[in-house]
C-alpha positions as CSV (number, residue, x, y, z in Angstrom):
1,X,0.0,0.0,0.0
2,X,1.5,3.3,-1.1
3,X,1.2,6.9,0.1
4,X,-2.1,7.0,-1.6
5,X,-3.5,6.5,1.9
6,X,-2.3,10.0,2.7
7,X,-5.5,11.2,1.0
8,X,-7.9,9.1,3.0
9,X,-11.2,10.9,3.6
10,X,-13.6,11.8,6.3
11,X,-17.2,11.6,5.2
12,X,-19.8,13.5,7.0
13,X,-23.3,12.4,6.0
14,X,-26.0,14.9,6.9
15,X,-29.6,13.9,7.2
16,X,-32.6,16.1,7.3
17,X,-35.1,15.7,10.1
18,X,-37.7,13.8,7.9
19,X,-35.2,11.0,7.5
20,X,-34.9,10.6,11.2
21,X,-38.6,10.5,11.8
22,X,-38.6,6.7,12.3
23,X,-35.1,6.5,13.9
24,X,-34.6,3.7,16.3
25,X,-31.5,3.8,18.6
26,X,-30.3,0.9,20.7
27,X,-27.5,1.2,23.3
28,X,-24.5,-1.0,22.7
29,X,-22.0,0.4,25.2
30,X,-20.0,2.5,24.3
31,X,-21.7,2.8,20.9
32,X,-25.2,3.1,19.5
33,X,-26.8,1.3,16.6
34,X,-28.7,3.7,14.4
35,X,-31.5,2.4,12.1
36,X,-33.0,5.0,9.9
37,X,-36.2,4.9,7.9
38,X,-36.4,7.3,5.1
39,X,-39.5,9.4,4.5
40,X,-39.6,12.1,1.8
41,X,-36.6,13.8,0.5
42,X,-33.3,13.7,2.5
43,X,-29.9,15.3,2.2
44,X,-26.3,14.3,3.0
45,X,-22.9,16.0,3.2
46,X,-19.5,14.4,3.0
47,X,-16.4,16.0,4.3
48,X,-12.9,14.9,3.4
49,X,-9.6,15.4,5.2
50,X,-6.1,13.8,4.9
51,X,-3.6,12.0,7.0
52,X,0.1,12.9,6.8
53,X,2.4,10.8,4.5
54,X,4.4,9.7,7.6
55,X,1.2,8.2,9.0
56,X,0.3,6.4,5.8
57,X,0.7,2.6,6.1
58,X,3.2,1.0,3.8
59,X,1.3,-2.3,4.0
60,X,-2.4,-3.1,3.9
61,X,-4.1,-1.9,7.0
62,X,-7.4,-3.6,8.0
63,X,-8.8,-0.6,10.0
64,X,-8.0,1.9,7.3
65,X,-9.1,-0.3,4.4
66,X,-12.4,-0.8,6.2
67,X,-12.9,2.9,6.6
68,X,-12.3,3.5,2.9
69,X,-14.8,0.8,2.0
70,X,-17.5,2.2,4.3
71,X,-16.8,5.7,3.1
72,X,-17.0,4.7,-0.6
73,X,-20.2,2.7,-0.1
74,X,-21.9,5.6,1.6
75,X,-20.7,8.1,-0.9
76,X,-22.0,6.1,-3.8
77,X,-25.5,5.8,-2.2
78,X,-25.7,9.6,-1.6
79,X,-24.5,10.4,-5.1
80,X,-26.9,8.0,-6.7
81,X,-29.7,9.8,-4.8
82,X,-28.2,13.2,-5.7
83,X,-28.1,14.3,-2.0
84,X,-25.8,17.3,-1.4
85,X,-22.2,16.4,-0.6
86,X,-19.5,18.6,0.8
87,X,-15.8,17.4,0.7
88,X,-12.8,18.8,2.5
89,X,-9.3,18.3,0.9
90,X,-6.3,18.8,3.1
91,X,-4.1,21.2,1.0
92,X,-1.0,23.0,2.4
93,X,1.4,25.6,1.0
94,X,5.0,24.4,1.3
95,X,6.1,27.5,3.1
96,X,3.3,27.4,5.8
97,X,4.1,24.7,8.4
98,X,1.6,23.0,10.6
99,X,3.5,21.9,13.7
100,X,3.8,19.4,15.3
101,X,3.2,17.6,12.0
102,X,5.8,17.4,9.2
103,X,5.0,18.7,5.7
104,X,2.1,16.9,4.2
105,X,-0.6,17.2,1.5
106,X,1.3,19.9,-0.3
107,X,-0.7,21.7,-2.9
108,X,-0.2,20.3,-6.4
109,X,0.8,16.8,-5.2
110,X,-1.3,13.6,-5.2
111,X,-1.5,13.8,-1.4
112,X,-3.8,16.8,-1.7
113,X,-6.3,14.8,-3.8
114,X,-8.9,12.2,-3.0
115,X,-8.1,8.5,-3.0
116,X,-9.1,6.7,-6.2
117,X,-12.1,5.1,-4.6
118,X,-13.5,8.6,-3.9
119,X,-12.4,10.5,-7.0
120,X,-15.8,10.0,-8.5
121,X,-17.0,12.7,-6.2
122,X,-15.1,15.3,-8.3
123,X,-17.5,14.8,-11.2
124,X,-20.8,14.8,-9.3
125,X,-23.0,17.8,-9.6
126,X,-24.2,17.4,-6.0
127,X,-20.7,17.6,-4.5
128,X,-18.9,20.7,-3.2
129,X,-15.2,20.4,-2.7
130,X,-13.5,22.6,-0.1
131,X,-9.7,22.7,0.2
132,X,-8.5,23.4,3.7
133,X,-5.0,24.3,5.1
134,X,-5.4,23.1,8.7
135,X,-6.4,19.9,10.6
136,X,-9.8,21.2,11.7
137,X,-12.1,21.3,8.7
138,X,-14.5,23.7,10.4
139,X,-11.7,26.3,10.9
140,X,-10.4,25.5,7.4
141,X,-13.8,26.5,6.0
142,X,-13.4,30.2,6.9
143,X,-12.9,32.6,4.1
144,X,-11.0,35.9,4.2
145,X,-14.3,37.9,4.6
146,X,-15.1,35.9,7.7
147,X,-17.8,33.7,6.2
148,X,-17.6,30.0,6.6
149,X,-18.3,27.7,3.7
150,X,-19.4,24.7,5.8
151,X,-21.7,26.8,7.9
152,X,-23.3,28.4,4.8
153,X,-23.7,24.9,3.3
154,X,-25.5,23.6,6.4
155,X,-27.8,26.6,6.5
156,X,-28.5,26.5,2.7
157,X,-29.6,22.8,2.9
158,X,-31.2,23.0,6.4
159,X,-29.1,20.2,7.7
160,X,-30.0,19.1,11.3
161,X,-27.9,16.0,11.7
162,X,-24.4,15.0,10.4
163,X,-22.9,11.5,10.5
164,X,-19.1,11.7,10.5
165,X,-16.7,9.0,9.3
166,X,-13.1,9.2,8.2
167,X,-9.4,9.5,9.3
168,X,-7.8,10.1,11.7
169,X,-10.4,9.3,14.4
170,X,-8.4,11.1,17.1
171,X,-7.1,14.0,15.0
172,X,-9.0,15.4,12.0
173,X,-12.3,13.7,12.9
174,X,-12.2,14.7,16.6
175,X,-11.1,18.3,15.8
176,X,-13.9,18.8,13.3
177,X,-16.5,17.2,15.6
178,X,-15.5,19.3,18.6
179,X,-15.7,22.5,16.6
180,X,-19.0,21.6,15.0
181,X,-20.5,20.9,18.4
182,X,-19.1,24.1,19.9
183,X,-20.5,26.1,17.0
184,X,-23.8,24.4,17.4
185,X,-23.9,25.2,21.1
186,X,-23.3,28.9,20.3
187,X,-26.0,28.9,17.6
188,X,-23.5,29.6,14.8
189,X,-24.5,26.7,12.6
190,X,-28.3,26.6,12.8
191,X,-30.2,24.4,12.3
192,X,-27.5,21.7,13.1
193,X,-28.6,19.7,16.1
194,X,-26.9,16.3,16.2
195,X,-23.3,15.2,15.4
196,X,-23.1,11.5,15.0
197,X,-19.8,9.6,14.6
198,X,-19.9,6.2,12.8
199,X,-17.1,4.1,14.5
200,X,-16.9,1.5,11.7
201,X,-16.3,4.3,9.2
202,X,-13.4,5.8,11.1
203,X,-9.8,4.9,11.4
204,X,-6.4,6.2,12.5
205,X,-2.7,5.3,12.0
206,X,-0.4,3.0,13.9
207,X,3.1,4.2,15.1
208,X,4.7,1.4,17.2
209,X,6.8,2.4,20.2
210,X,10.1,1.1,18.7
211,X,9.5,3.3,15.7
212,X,8.6,6.4,17.7
213,X,11.7,6.0,19.9
214,X,13.9,6.1,16.8
215,X,12.1,9.1,15.3
216,X,13.0,12.6,16.8
217,X,9.9,14.3,18.3
218,X,7.6,11.4,17.6
219,X,5.1,9.8,20.0
220,X,4.0,6.2,20.0
221,X,0.5,6.0,18.5
222,X,-1.1,2.5,19.1
223,X,-3.8,2.3,16.4
224,X,-6.7,0.5,18.2
225,X,-6.2,2.5,21.5
226,X,-6.1,5.9,19.8
227,X,-9.1,5.1,17.6
228,X,-11.1,4.4,20.7
229,X,-9.7,7.4,22.5
230,X,-10.9,9.6,19.6
231,X,-14.4,8.0,19.8
232,X,-14.5,8.4,23.6
233,X,-13.5,12.1,23.4
234,X,-16.0,12.8,20.7
235,X,-18.8,11.2,22.8
236,X,-17.6,13.1,25.9
237,X,-17.9,16.4,23.9
238,X,-21.5,15.6,23.0
239,X,-21.4,13.6,19.8
240,X,-23.4,10.4,19.4
241,X,-21.2,7.4,18.5
242,X,-22.8,4.7,16.5
243,X,-21.6,1.3,15.4
244,X,-24.0,0.7,12.6
245,X,-25.9,2.8,10.1
246,X,-28.7,1.2,8.1
247,X,-31.4,2.7,5.8
248,X,-34.9,1.2,5.4
249,X,-37.7,2.3,3.2
250,X,-41.3,2.5,4.3
251,X,-44.0,0.3,2.8
252,X,-45.4,3.3,1.0
253,X,-42.2,3.8,-1.0
């Protein structure tokens, strides 16, 4: 597996209130199982961010591959239904560092693009692509005039709930979720109400202790532990963490 994984995405699927009318939630500690019955029109949004090249696995990684598969399946469903999609692309200028991380996703390189499985989003009329130059996609959506592309998108499409998936669970996913929740609490992103994180659609990288010890400034980053730390922190900030997302149609449809 090559550095193509440096462009792995975070998908955020936003669902209007009508879609959640027949929602059934079952507690499976520490997660939730979310079953959704669709009624009427619904909308979705997907948000993409990247992981640094140094964090990209050089061999196949089960957790990351699973995240890509889940993201791709969800993206295809939403595009087939022409639900609105919003995608973040991590894109940095070579002269603007982002400590403590090394240079990554430099503008003009493949790292600043979507992985092949998600490149179909670039040609979909319902997809909005937003390049960002920081870890947090919410902050990366601010324009020079003070407006926020993501906030405007939510308001335009009257999004009330977003379902977040992607990489890295404890970095980009967590930062975005926390900012979205804070903005919701302050009334900056009306009508957003719920932020849901799909655990099976998230992943993070693995940096063993022996590798970290031989890398200046590096910290060990056990994949499974940090993945669950990210989910735990998101839940602690007010997000709803789910282990399954299913869509069912009513008998009338």
